[in-house]
N, C-alpha and C positions, 0 to 999 in steps of 0.2 A: 398473708396476704389479704385473705379476708378481712381477716380481724382487723387489721389493720384499717384500712378500707372503712369498716365498719366506725372501727373506734372516732375515725377524724369525722366522719357521714351526721356521728350522735353527739360530737364537739357542737359543729357547727346548728344542728335540729335543738342542741338546751339552749346555744347561747340566742337562737328564731326565740325560741320558744321563754326565755326568760328578760325580755327587752320585752314581751309582751306583760308579763306579770309580776316586773320587776317591781318588789317593793320598795320604799323610802324612811326617812324618821326624821322627828321636828327637833332633829340639834345639829346645829349646823358648824362642820369641824372648819377652826380659823383658819382661814389663807390668807398670805401674800397680798397685796394687793399692787396691780400693777400700777408704776409708773409712767408710764408711759405716755405718748399725751389723747386725752381722752378729749378735747374740743368738740368733738364730731359728736359725743356721746353724751345725751341728757340723763337718762336712770341710769345703765350698766356699766358703772363709771371703769371697776374694773374688768371689765372685758372677758365679765367670767360666762361661763355656758354651765349651766346648773337643774341637772335633770333625773327622774326616778329609774334607775337601772338596777340590772341583781345581774349574779352569774357567779359572780369568781370567790374562791376558797375564802375562808374567814384565817386572816395572820393567825398562824407563825403557817398553814397548812398554803396560802400562797405564793407562787414561784413564778415565775422569768418565762418559760416553760409551755406553749400554747398550749402544746401536746401533750406536756402535763397530768397528773390525775387530778381532775377538779378545772381543767384550764385553766381561764385568764378573766374571763366571762364578757365585761362588756370595753375593757382597754383592748380585746380585740384588734376594732374594728377603729380604734382612734389608734392606735397603733402601728398596723400589719398591713400592707400594703398588697398587690398580686400589680400585673403586668397591665390590668383591667381592671374597671372596674361595673360589674354585673349587673344590672339594676334587676333581678329579681321578678318582680310584676310587669315589666315591662319590655325586658330581653334587651333594651336600650343599654350599649357597651361604651365606656369614658377610655382612651387611653389615662393611666398613670406612670407607672417606668416603660410602657414603651411607650415612642414618639409619634406613635402611627398607627394604625390598623397593621391585621397583619398581611402578608403578601404571600397568597399563594402562588407558586411555580414546579408543577410536574405534583409529586408527592413531598413535595416540602412548601413550608411555612415558614416566609424569615422575617423576623421582629427585631427592628433596633431597639434599644435600649437607651434611656435619657445618660447625659451625661453630668458629673458633678452628684451625684446621687450617693449620701450615705445613710448607713446604719445611728440610730440613736447613738452608738458608742463613737462615732467618728469614723467608723471604718469604712472605705470605698464597698460600694456597693453594686457587682461586676456579674456578668452573664454567666459564674463559674455557682455564682449563691443561685440562680435559677437552675444548673444543672443538678445541683445538691438538690432542689425541693426533690425533684424528679427522682433524683437515685435514690434517694434515703424513703422519699415516700411514694414507693415505686406500686403503692395497693390504689393510688389516685386513680380517679375512673378511667381517664383521658389514655393510663399509660400502655393498655391494655390494644390500643390502637396505634399508636407509637410504632417501630423503627428505630428510632433511638431519638436523641435531644444534641446536637451537636453546638460547641461553642467557639468559632473559628476565631471570635476575637473578646476584647471583653466588653464589646459593646452591639454586640449580635447573635440574638439565637436560632437554630434552626432547626425546625421538628418534623421531623421526618415519619410519612405514615405509612403505614404498613396495606398492603393491598390485602381486600378491598379496603378504598378509602371511603370514612365517612362523606358524607355533603359539604360542599362548603359552609353554607350556614352552621350547620352541627360542629365542625372544625372549629366554629370562628369560637362557637359557647361555650367549647370544653375547655378551651386557653384561655375563656373569658373569666370562666368563671371560678378558675384557681387564685390560691392567695400563694403564689409562687415568691416574695418576698417575707416567709415564715422562719425559712432556715439558714440562716449565716452559717457558712461553710466558715469561716472563721473561729465560729462556735462550736459547732458541730459536728469539724472537720471528719476525725477518728468516723463518728460514724455515718460518717459516707460513702468513705473512702475503704472501708467493709463493706458497706450496700454492693459499691459497686464490684469488690473480688468478687464476692457468691454469686450476680447478676452475668460474672465472667461465665462462669462453670455453667452453666446454662447453655440450651441448648433450642433454635426453634423450633416452636410446635407445628407439627404437620395437619393438626386437624384446627381449625380458625377455632369452633366452640373449646377449644383446652388452652389458647392464646393467654397469659399470661401478660407480667409487663413486659415490653418491648416485643411482643410476639413471641417468647419464649415459652418452654415449656418448665414449668416451675413443677417438681414431685414433690412428693411430702415431708422427705428431708431439704430440700431448699428451702422450703415454705417456711419451717421449724426455722431455722438458722435465719434467716431473714425476719422472721419475728421476734426472735432473739435479741437482735440484734435492736429494733425496733424499740422494744422493750428496757432495753438498755439504758437507747437516747431517751426515752420518755423520764428516766430520772435524773438526768442531768438538765439542770438550770442554773441561770444568772438569776439573781434578787428580783431584778424589775424585767420585761419585757425588754429584747430586744428585738426594735425595726427599723423600717425606711418611716414607717409616719408622722402626721403633722402633729402631733403630740407622745411625749415621754411621761409614764410612768414617774409618779416622783415618791409618792407616800400613799396607802391603802391601811387601811383599820378592816373591820367588818361591819361599819355600815358605810363608809367613804371612801373611793377612789381618786386620788386628784395625780393632777395631769396637765404640764404644763408644755405651751405652744414650744416648738423647737424651732431657734432662729434659723439655725444650719439646712430645716429643710425645702426642698426643691422647688419648692412653691409656696413659700413662705408670706409673699408680701399677697394674698388674694385672701390668706386665713385671718379675719377680724379678731379672733379670740383670743385670750392671751392665756386661758386658762378654764377646765374644764373640773366639773364637781359630779363624779357620780355619788348618788344615792342605794343604797338599798337595806331594805328593812320589810321582812313580810306582813307589818300592820297597815293592812290596806286603812281604816281610822284613818292613818295617821300620811298614808297618800294622799289620800281625798283633803287631809288641810295640808298640806303643802301645797298643794294647787291652788284653793281655797283662799290663801293669806302671800301667794305670789312667792314662795319660794323656790319655786319652780323657771323656770323656763321654757321648758320643750321637755316631751314624752309620749309614748305609744302605746298604744291599745286603744277598744273602745268599752267601758265598762257600761252596764244596764242602763236605758233609759231614762227613770229618773234618777236616777244620780249624773248621769251629766246634765240633766237638765239643771238640779241640785249646784254643780260645779261654777255653771255658769252665769247662774242669776247668783252666787255667792261671790262672784268676783268677775268685773265688767271688763277686765282686760283677757280676757281667756277667748280662744275660739280652737274648735274643734272641728278638725276633719277626714272623711269618712273615703275609704278607698276599698278597695277588694283585696278580699284576702288572697295573694296569687298560689297560697300553700291550700285551699280550696275548701274540699265542704265537708262537712260533720253529717254524720248517720250512725248507721251500723250494719251489719253485718248478719246474715243470719250462718247458721253450723246449718251447711246442707247434705249432710250425709245423717245428721239426727231426728230420725222421726217426730214428725212426720213434716218440716223442711228439708225433708228430703225427694216432697213431691212438689215439682215446678208451679202444678196450677193450685197449691196449699199456699203458696209463697206470692204467687197473684193475685191471688183472691184477698190473703192477708195483705196486702199494700191499699188496698180503695178502705180500709177501716181507717189508717192515721188519717188526721185532720191535721197538715204540713202547715196552715197558722198558725193553730196556736202551739207548737211546736215550736216555731221561728220566734214566737213574742217572748218564750219562755229563753230558749238559749242563746239570740240573739235577735234583738228586735231590728236590728238592723241589715239583717242577713237577707237575701233574697232567695227565694223559694223556690224548691223545681219543685215546680206544677210541671204534671204532665210525663215525668222519670219516675222510677223506680230506681236505679239507680245506674252509673253512667260510665265511671270507671277515668273520667276528669272532672272535672271543679265546670260548674254550670257556663259560667263565660267562657270557656274555651271551645262550647258546641260548635256555635254559630260559623267557627274557624274552621274547625276539623271533622264537621260530621256534613256528609252532603246532603244538601234538601232535597234528597229524594228520598235518601234517610230517616231523614227527620220526620218525613210527611209518612211514613212507615210504622216510624218507632209509635206500639200502642201508650195512647195518650191518661194515664193512671190520674186518677182526681180523689178527691176524697170522700167516698159516695159507697156507706154501709151498707146498702142494700143492695149494690152490685157484687156487695163483698160476700154477703150473707145468699145471694143465687147461685156464684161461682162454686160456694162449700159446698150447698144441699148439691150440687152436680156434682159430684166427685164421690158425697156420699154423707156428709156431716149432716149430725140433726140438731137442732138446739130445744132444750129439756125444757121443763115447766120453770126450770126454776132459774133461767136464761142463758146458761152455760151453753156449750156448743161440745160435742162429742163426736167424734170420726166413725166413720161405719161402722166399728166392732163396740161401740158405743165407751171408748176409755176417752175420761177427763186429762186434760194435761196443764199443768202449773207451769207459765215460762219464765226466768228468767232475763234480763237482761242488764248483762253486766258492762260494770261503769267502773274505770280510774276517776270519775266525779271531777277533774281536773274543767278548770272556763266552763262550755257550754254543755258539756257532757252528761254531765250528774241531771241536772234541773231538766235537762230536757228530754233525758230515759226515765224521768216520770213521768213525766208527761206523756210519754208513750206509754208504759205504764200504766197508767190509768184508762189512757183511752181502750187499748187494747182489754182491759179488764172489764172494762163496761158494754164493748160489746158481747163481749161473751166468752174470752178468753184470759184466766186469770194469770196473772202476769206481776211481776215483782223485779225491780231497781234496784238492782245491787249491789253498795258502791264497792271496793276491793282498795286496797290500797297497791301505787301504781310499784310500786316493787315485787308486788307477786301477779298484777292482774294480765299485764302482757304474758307472762308465762301460761298462766289458767285459761287465758286467753286463745294464744297462738298454739301451744304444744300441747294442753291436757285437754284443751276445749272443751271446758265443766258450763258453757251457760249456750242458753239459745240465741243470743243475738247480742253481740259484741260491738261497742261503741269506741269508735274514733274520728281522727279523719279519715275517711273514709273513700270518697271520691279525691284526692288526695293531689300534689302536686310541687315537692320539692323543689324540681329544677325548670326549666325553661317554658313557655306558655308557645313562642314561636314553632317548638317542635313537641307534639305530641307524645312520643316517646318515655318521656319523664313521669308524667302521670298516669298512662297506660300499664307499665312497669312498676309502678307504686301500685298503683290497682294487683293485678295481675300476680307479681313477684312476691307483695308486702303483704301487710298487713291484712288485707282482705283475702289473699289466698290463703292465708294461716289459720285466724281465726274461721273464714269461709268454713276451712277446711276444704277445699279446692281440690279432686284428684291429683295425686301425683307419680312419678315412676314408683315402684317398690320396692323395686331391686335393677343389679347392674351397675355400671357407669353413672349414671346418669338417676342415680336412685335420687327421692326428693325435687324432681324437677315436675312442674305443672303439666299437667296428662289431659288437658281438657282439647276437644278436637268436635268443633259445635256450629251448627246454618249458622252461617253471616246474611246479610239482609237479602244476598241474591238466591238462598238455600243453598251455597255449597257450602262445603264442610271448611272452618278455617283452622288449621294445628295455633291453638294461641302463642303459645310457646314458640314455634319455628316463627310466624309471624313479627314477633316483635326482637327474635336473635336478629333480624332480619333490619330493622324499622331505620335506625339510623343511617342505613345505606342506601333507603333512599331516595328517590327526588319528592317534590313535594305532592304534586298528582297521587305518586302512590303510594306516598302516607299518610294522603287523606280518605285513600279508599280502605287502607289497613284499618285506620284508626275507626271510619265507620261500624267496620265489620265490628270491631270489639266493643264500642258503644253499643248499637245493637245489641252482642249478645248479654251484655250486663245488663239491658234495661227486659228484653223480654223473658231473662231466668230470672230475672231481682232479684238477684245473690241479696238485696235487703236494701235497704228503702233510703237515700240523704236527703236527709231535712233541710238544709238550704248550704248557700255559698256565706263562709263566712265575709262578712264586712269588719274589718280593721281598722285604725285611726291615728291619726294625730294628735297631738296639743300642742299650745305657744302661747306665751303668755308676750302678747305683743307690746307691754311695756318695757320690756328687757330685749324685746327680738323683735330682730324685722327682717324683710324677705327682700333681696334687693330685686327694683323693676314693681313691687308692690304685692300684697297678699292676694294669691289666688282666687280667681274668685268675688275681687272685691265686691264689684255693685251689687251680688246677692247676702253679705254678711249684714246687713242692718234687716233684710227680709227676713232671711231664715235665724235671726236675734243669736249671730256666731254658732253655731250646728250646723254645718252645709253637708248637705247631700251629697249622694254618689254624684261626680261629676261627669256631666255630659259631651262635654266638650274636650273632643283626646288630646289637645296639649293639655289643659286643666288639669286632666288626668294624669296624665304624665311628671306634671310638675308634681300636684300631691302627694303621686308614691314616693317619688324621689326626697319629702320629708322626712320618710319613716326608714330607718337608720339599716333595720330587718330589712329591705328591701335595696339601699343604695347605700349601706354606707354612711362615711360622712360627706361623698361627693361634694353636696351644697357646699358644705365647709370649705374643703379642698378648695374647688371652685369660687365662695366667697357670695355665695348667695345667702347663706344666713351671716348675719350679722349682729352687735350688741344695738341696742339702741337707746 
């Protein structure tokens, strides 16, 4: 069960990372020109969407099962759909295969499906396909909150919740986050039926903490059988993905994926593009050349400042929009069981030795610094909504102050020798290692951190480690003094703090930070941290997280405030900055219905648009990012060929 849940999560993460770092090629695959009426299009006569993307296995390894080895890359968002499109940076929810928002009736949530929807092989999409998704993909996070998924007819789905039930907002988000039209029953029915048969053998769990899918107790034998069935399913694959989405894959090469608009798509009249040409190549110089020469219409990501300025000056048709990355903040965690980091006073002192401005300028020039905090267990942009004002006021305000760092170190017995190197109370000199996989901002920022600590008198090196071994070295072997990653990260909704906080206290920060865990018994490996909250009362972090999705907003805010307080006051690591990402458009070949966001500021900022301050602009700009909103703006007709 956990293995399948992890596999699905990793596929999603790889997909989201892929669209941020995707490559391209300066050789364009020949495509068939569209013969449809293009009288309203001046430049993009073929009505082709061209952009840098990545993530699909090179043929002949490419296959059509989105859960198969290597996945299907960017084909996912163009060919697949859910009942809803969840915009992960704003939590806005758009009905897609559902005709309206979910309706709650007691412990049931009722959803009506669109009629006339077909898979791209012509077979009808019905409620049985939604049922199939949850029965086979029973490791999906929502399943442990459900008692059942019922389908009284072809166009009705009823989710019945176990007691206690998540709060209403959580219910909506749990449903909206899933991609229910990714396991067509008519293709994978035998694996769905096998999973259903296996689940029938399980009994309801008596302990809420032991609940598996549909509130059942899944023992090891049953878990192994379900996993075996899932693995067999992932080996079964059509040539190209079978989905209900607006486009259909027609050709895949190592560098190009070509998709055609489906004339039978349920909202085809609003989809203005006839073809999609996705390009992947690892060479960044070629990527930038394609932008400069106008061979891309759109793309995700924010490169360094000098590259942005060079691209914009080279092509006057380009525009770049900035947006907060809801994935969160970059930084590192200390190995808190390894001396001297096992002393919270040492960790607090060291935080003052870092100049976050310089770290941010190297890691992500446009990022937002977390001055005033050590580490927060959630992205900076969430603090204002989820930490009580009185708690924010009381939190320790860290800032760049080497003199204060030195003072605090002296108070705990450290001394600085004539060589400028600090020694602990026993006269020991340390040589610290900052481990990093080096991708994106992590490597350069880690180097700046190492330089700053060394200059301060704490000899430190940034150690680049291949990603194939880094995560195990950091999380299982605990080889580094400091380990970099998305630290205060949020891979889920922003209007519920659970996802950010659980990612911190149960994820990379816990593992690489070497947080205390239960050593023996049935709860072995679970977090074992009970620390004072903002009011001085002890907080069992693990128990609070397990209850959070059942809390009302007021209770969530109090709990979140305590967990953020604990992270900051215990200085578990250093949050460098909240990542700022972006989207690129070629305004000559692509346009947006209603005009470009912040239209009146385009000239002022020379097409390098700042973070929006108006909520409507922020929402609209966020939805231009495929990693945040998929192709919702294509489905709605907001993106058009120019």
